[in-house]
N, C-alpha and C positions, 0 to 999 in steps of 0.2 A: 587139162583141168588146172585152174589156178590154185595157188596155195590157199587162198581165202575160201574158194568154193570147196576145196578138199576138206577144210575144217568143218564146214557146215554139214557135209555128208557124213563125216566121221562122228560127229556129235550124236547123230541119230542111231549109231551102231553101238554106242557105249553101254547103254542101259542093261541089255540082257546079261553081259558078262559081269557087270558090276553087281547085279542083283544076287548073283551066286555067292558074293562075299559080304552079304548084308550083316552077318553076325558081328562084323568088326566096325559097323557104321558109326556107332556112337560111343565106342569104348576101346580100350586097349586090352587085348587078350594076352595074358602073361605067357601063354604057351607058344605064342608066335615068336620065332627066332629070326634074327637078322640073317639075310643071305650073306655068306662069307665073301670077303673081298676077292674079286677075280679080275680087276682092271676095268670092267665095264662100268658105265655110269649108273649109279644107284641114287635115287632121290632120298634125301635124308631129312627127317623131321626131328626137331629138338624136343626132348622130353624134359619137363621141369616140375617141381612141386609148386602148385599155385598158392598164392596168398589167399586169405579169407575172402570168400565170395566167389572163388574161381571154380566152383563145382556145379555150375548151372547146366552144363551140356549133358542132359540126361542123367545127372548125378555123377558124371565122370569129370575128371580134371579138364580144365579149359584147353590144354594143349592138344587134346585128341579131336577137337571139333573138325568134323569132315574126314577124319582118318578112316581108311586109306583111300576112299573113293576119289577124292579130289586129285591126289597125286597120281593114282593109277590112270585116271582119265587124261591127265596132262601128259603122262608118259606115252600113252597111245598116240596122242597128237604128235609128240616129238619123234616117235618111231616112224610115223607115216610121212612126215615132211622133212626129215633129216636123215643122215647116215650115222646118227649117234649110237644106235644099237644098244640102247639102255635096257636095264631090267624094267619090265612093265608092271608086273603084279607084285614084285618084291619091293616094298617101301620100308627102308630101315629107320630105326629110331634109336637115338643115343642121348645121354645127358651130356652137357657141355664139358664136364670134367672127365669124360671117358676118353682115353687116349685114341680110341678108334675115330674120334671126330676128325683127326688129321688125315684120314683116308679119303675124305670126301671134299671135293672142290667147292661144293655149294651146300649150304644148310638153310633150312626153312623153319622159321619161328613164328608161332601164331598166338593170337589172343594175349598180347603182351601187357594188357591192363592188369594182368594177374601174375606177371613174371617178375621175380625178385631173385636174381642169381646170388648164390653164395660167393664168398671171396674166391674160392677155388674155381667155381664155374666162371666167374668174371675174368680171372687171370687166364684161364684156358681159352675163352673166347677172344680175349685180347691178343694172345699169341697166335691163334688161328687166323684172325683178320690180318695181322701184321705179316704173316707168312704167305699171304695170298688168298686166303679163304674169302668166300663171298656169302653174305647173309641176306636172305629175303625175309622181311618182316611184314606180316599181313594180318588182316582181320582185327581192326580196332572196334571195340564197342564204346558207346558213350559212357561217361562217368555215371556211376549209380545204375548201371544196366540192371533192369528188373528189380530195382530197389536194393541191390546188393552192393557191398563195398567193393571198390576197385573200378577198373575200366578207365577210359579216357587216355590223355596223352601223358600226364605227369608221372604215373608209375613207370612207364617205359623210359621216359627221359631220365628219371632218377636211376633206373637200372643201367642205362647206357653210360651214365656218368661214372658208375662204378667200373664199367668195362674200359672205357676210354675217357678219362677225366677231362681231357682238353678238347674232346670232340665237339664240333659244331654241326648243327642240323641245317642243311641247305634246302630251301624249297626249289625243286627242280623245274626246268623248262624244256622246251622241245629241242634245244641245242645240245642236250646231253647225249653222249654217244650211245647210251643204252637204248634209247628210243629209235635207233637206226641200225641196231646190230643184226637184225634179220628182217623184220617187217618195218616199213616206214610208218611210224605212229603219227597220226595227224594231230594237229594242235587241238582240235575240238575234243578228241578223246581224252586228253589230259585235263582239259578245262571242265569237261562234263561227263566224266566216266559214270555209267549207270550204277545206281545203288541197288544192292540186293534187298536189304532191309534197313540199312542205316539212313540217316537223313543229313542234309547239309552238303557242303561241297567237299569231295575227296581232295586230298593233298598228297602229292608225291614228294617225298623228302629223301635226301641222301647224306651219307657220311663218307667223306673222301680221305684218302691218304694225305697226311700232313695238312688236313683242312684246306686242301687246294682243289677246287673243282676241275682243274686241268689235269689232275692226276687220277689214279685209279679209284673208281667207286668201290667202296668196301661193303656198304650196307645200303640196300634199297628199302624204303619204308612206304607202304601203302597206308597212309594215315586216314582215319575216319572213313574207311571203306573196307570191303571184304572181296578182293579179287577172286580168291579161291572158292568162294561160294558158287560162282558161276561154273567153275570146273566140276564141283561136286554135283550140281544140279543138272549138268548137261545130259541130254537124252531123255529128260523127264518131262519136257514140255512146260516147265515152270517159268522160263524166261525166254524171250525171243532169241532166235539164232544169232542175229546181228550183235546183240549185247554179249552173248556168250563168246562169240568169236573175238570180240574186242578183249575180253579177259584172257583168252588163250594167246592172242597176239602179244599182249604185255608179258605173259609168262614165258613164252618162247624167247622173246628178246632178253628177258632176265637170265634165262639159262644159257643162251648163246654168249651173252656178255660175260657171265661168270666163268664160263669155260675157256674164254679167249683172253681174259685180262687178269 
């Protein structure tokens, strides 16, 4: 069975186990503790205090959107198609100024239209990226989402200028190594990635070491789209398998790149 066919089969098997953890679907349960570091890969979501307007996700802070189903579904895919031997159900959460951040090679940051890091958080993320950490940024909402303040590109750009004052944002194309790190991503997918509920053209942007696209990619940015929405919805029949598979292919490439660069 090909890897692509395997994805389609696995997606249909995700829903039953995910339903058992529905109480965490739209919120953060303070009683849930991070799994202790044991050397195995653990997916890490960044926790932050949202700016005004960032509590639209069922009344919960914007950073919890889709937690933890999206990551758990993705880790099932990674476990089946690779030898990563990752933690599947245990999705850890830390703030950027938590020293534990440096135990994780990859960090995931979501809904950045309401993210405004403190000076301490910005300094920690700067050190993390320069020491080899890889950041995945996902799920942009349009400016003024649901009539609330925040959203759009500018809040994120301002936040990243606090982290990396000299950073440039590069619109990425198919030549970038991340799109060939596991699956061969076709040009059509980058040009016309399916939208879950956003509108307009998705744009994939990157921040590179020393602002040099020939060097290591430090940050991958899924702008004006929500790739993880497809992971979260997989197995529910809300989107076609082909579209969901495309979102998983991108994610697998992101993880493989982050673990090998």
